[in-house]
C-alpha positions as CSV (number, residue, x, y, z in Angstrom):
1,M,4.5,-12.0,-13.4
2,S,4.3,-15.6,-13.9
3,K,8.0,-16.1,-12.0
4,L,6.8,-14.4,-9.2
5,K,4.9,-16.4,-6.4
6,K,3.8,-13.2,-4.1
7,P,5.0,-10.2,-5.7
8,V,6.2,-7.1,-3.8
9,Q,6.8,-3.8,-5.6
10,M,10.2,-2.2,-5.2
11,A,10.2,0.5,-7.4
12,V,8.6,2.3,-10.4
13,I,10.4,3.4,-13.7
14,G,10.2,7.3,-14.3
15,A,11.7,9.6,-17.1
16,P,15.1,8.6,-19.1
17,H,18.2,10.1,-17.8
18,G,20.3,11.3,-20.6
19,I,20.8,9.5,-23.7
20,K,22.7,6.4,-22.9
21,G,19.3,4.5,-21.8
22,E,19.5,5.9,-17.9
23,L,16.4,6.2,-15.9
24,R,15.1,7.9,-13.1
25,V,13.5,5.3,-10.7
26,K,11.2,5.8,-7.5
27,A,12.3,3.0,-5.3
28,F,10.5,2.0,-2.4
29,T,13.4,0.9,-0.3
30,A,14.2,1.8,3.0
31,D,17.5,2.8,1.3
32,P,17.2,3.9,-2.8
33,L,20.9,2.4,-3.3
34,A,19.8,-1.1,-2.0
35,L,17.5,-1.8,-4.6
36,G,20.0,-3.4,-6.6
37,D,20.5,-5.6,-3.6
38,Y,17.6,-8.0,-4.2
39,G,18.6,-9.5,-8.1
40,P,17.0,-8.8,-10.8
41,L,13.7,-6.8,-11.0
42,F,10.4,-7.8,-12.9
43,A,7.6,-6.3,-14.7
44,R,3.8,-7.4,-14.6
45,D,4.4,-8.9,-17.5
46,G,7.5,-11.2,-16.8
47,R,10.1,-9.1,-17.9
48,S,13.4,-9.1,-16.0
49,F,16.0,-6.5,-15.5
50,E,19.7,-6.4,-14.1
51,I,20.7,-3.1,-12.0
52,V,24.2,-2.2,-13.5
53,D,25.0,0.9,-12.2
54,I,22.5,2.7,-9.3
55,R,23.5,6.3,-8.1
56,P,21.3,8.9,-5.7
57,A,19.7,11.6,-7.7
58,N,17.5,14.1,-5.2
59,T,14.3,12.1,-4.1
60,V,14.7,9.2,-6.9
61,V,17.9,7.2,-8.1
62,V,19.4,6.8,-12.0
63,V,19.7,3.0,-12.8
64,R,21.4,1.8,-15.8
65,F,20.0,-1.8,-16.5
66,K,21.7,-4.4,-18.5
67,E,18.4,-4.7,-20.7
68,V,18.0,-1.0,-21.6
69,R,21.0,0.5,-24.2
70,D,19.6,3.7,-25.1
71,R,17.3,6.2,-24.6
72,N,14.4,5.0,-27.3
73,A,14.3,1.9,-25.0
74,A,14.0,4.3,-21.7
75,E,11.1,6.0,-22.8
76,A,9.2,2.8,-23.9
77,L,9.6,1.9,-19.9
78,T,8.3,4.9,-18.2
79,G,5.8,4.5,-16.0
80,T,6.6,0.6,-15.3
81,E,6.6,-0.7,-12.0
82,L,9.2,-3.4,-10.7
83,F,8.9,-6.3,-8.2
84,V,10.8,-9.3,-6.4
85,D,9.3,-12.3,-4.9
86,R,8.7,-12.3,-1.2
87,S,11.1,-14.9,-1.1
88,A,14.2,-12.5,-2.0
89,L,13.5,-10.3,0.9
90,P,14.8,-10.5,4.2
91,D,12.7,-11.6,7.5
92,E,12.3,-9.6,9.6
93,G,13.7,-9.5,12.9
94,D,11.2,-8.2,15.6
95,D,7.5,-9.3,15.7
96,S,6.0,-6.0,15.1
97,E,7.9,-5.4,11.7
98,Y,6.6,-7.0,8.2
99,Y,5.9,-6.4,5.0
100,H,2.7,-5.7,3.4
101,A,2.3,-8.7,1.4
102,D,2.9,-10.7,4.4
103,L,-0.7,-9.2,5.5
104,V,-2.5,-10.5,2.1
105,G,-4.5,-13.5,2.8
106,L,-4.9,-13.4,6.2
107,A,-7.9,-13.9,7.8
108,V,-9.7,-11.1,9.9
109,R,-11.1,-12.2,13.5
110,D,-13.2,-9.8,15.7
111,E,-13.2,-9.3,19.4
112,T,-14.5,-12.6,20.2
113,G,-12.1,-14.2,18.0
114,A,-14.6,-15.4,15.4
115,E,-13.1,-15.1,11.5
116,I,-15.2,-12.4,9.4
117,G,-13.4,-12.1,6.8
118,K,-9.9,-12.0,4.7
119,V,-7.5,-9.0,3.9
120,A,-7.8,-8.5,0.2
121,A,-4.9,-5.6,-0.3
122,V,-3.0,-3.1,1.6
123,Q,-3.4,0.3,0.0
124,N,-2.2,3.6,1.0
125,F,-3.5,6.7,-0.8
126,G,-1.4,9.3,1.0
127,G,-3.5,9.5,4.4
128,G,-2.0,6.3,5.9
129,D,-2.0,2.8,5.3
130,I,-5.5,1.2,4.6
131,L,-6.7,-2.6,4.8
132,E,-8.6,-3.6,2.0
133,L,-11.0,-6.4,3.6
134,T,-13.3,-9.1,1.8
135,L,-16.2,-9.8,4.8
136,G,-18.3,-12.4,3.9
137,G,-16.4,-13.9,1.1
138,R,-17.7,-11.3,-1.1
139,K,-18.4,-7.5,0.7
140,Q,-15.2,-5.1,0.0
141,V,-14.1,-2.4,2.9
142,L,-11.6,-0.4,3.6
143,I,-10.4,0.0,7.5
144,P,-7.4,2.0,8.4
145,F,-4.4,0.3,9.6
146,T,-4.0,1.6,12.8
147,Q,-3.3,0.0,16.4
148,A,-7.0,0.8,17.6
149,A,-8.6,-0.5,14.5
150,V,-6.4,-4.1,14.1
151,P,-5.0,-4.2,17.3
152,V,-3.5,-7.7,16.3
153,V,-1.5,-8.8,13.9
154,D,-0.2,-12.7,13.8
155,I,1.9,-13.6,10.7
156,E,2.9,-17.0,12.7
157,G,-1.0,-17.8,13.2
158,R,-2.1,-16.3,9.8
159,F,-4.7,-13.7,11.5
160,V,-5.4,-10.1,11.9
161,G,-7.7,-9.1,15.2
162,V,-10.2,-6.0,14.5
163,D,-11.9,-3.5,17.0
164,T,-14.7,-3.7,14.9
165,I,-15.9,-0.1,16.4
166,A,-12.5,1.8,16.0
167,A,-12.3,0.1,12.7
168,G,-15.7,1.2,11.6
169,L,-17.2,-1.9,11.1
170,V,-20.4,-0.9,13.4
171,E,-21.8,1.7,15.3
172,S,-21.1,1.7,19.1
173,E,-23.8,2.7,21.0
174,D,-22.5,6.0,22.0
175,E,-22.3,7.1,18.1
176,E,-26.8,7.3,17.9
177,P,-27.7,10.0,15.7
178,D,-29.7,12.9,18.0
179,D,-32.4,13.6,15.9
180,E,-34.5,15.2,18.0
181,D,-33.2,18.6,17.2
182,F,-32.5,18.1,13.5
183,D,-34.9,19.3,11.0
184,P,-33.9,18.6,7.1
185,G,-35.8,21.6,5.8
186,K,-35.0,24.2,7.9
187,Q,-31.1,25.9,6.4
188,P,-27.7,26.3,8.3
189,R,-27.6,30.2,9.7
190,G,-24.4,31.6,10.3
191,P,-24.3,34.9,12.3
192,G,-25.8,37.7,11.0
193,N,-22.7,39.4,9.9
194,A,-20.8,36.6,8.5
195,G,-21.8,37.1,5.5
196,G,-23.5,33.8,5.5
197,N,-27.1,32.6,4.7
198,R,-29.2,35.5,5.4
């Protein structure tokens, strides 16, 4: 993706649709049909794709790209991720709205304002957004991207503020383990009629 300075993933190509080179595409835009509004889309290897036609189809859109003329060419593109440069996207009007790409590279500050690291990436494995941080120049950690864990996002100031306790970076004094009643050699035991450990 040498052409893009700050790539933002917009879609991923799925299976071919029909014999004329059309493809099913999973768009990550709020309106899937708006995928064609951002100009050419780029693959990681630098190839560009221009949308000629787009229409809805259940949870995806069916796209005809200018560069894809038959089913064989379409089959070769299955799984290809499509990107645009961040500069092709409109700026968000509200200060509380931003793109994930805007967060990457921001400084991370703790409650005292001390810089403790940088945002390396924004991930989502299905349970919500997660910030991947580089702390101390090397250590990679994941924290939930919630209001409690990350109360401050300052795109203009180029930093995010984290609550180190809510983010799980330090243990709170209230969460000290109670070792007095814990016996590691003793097995847990349920009620006698539960069919558990007997």
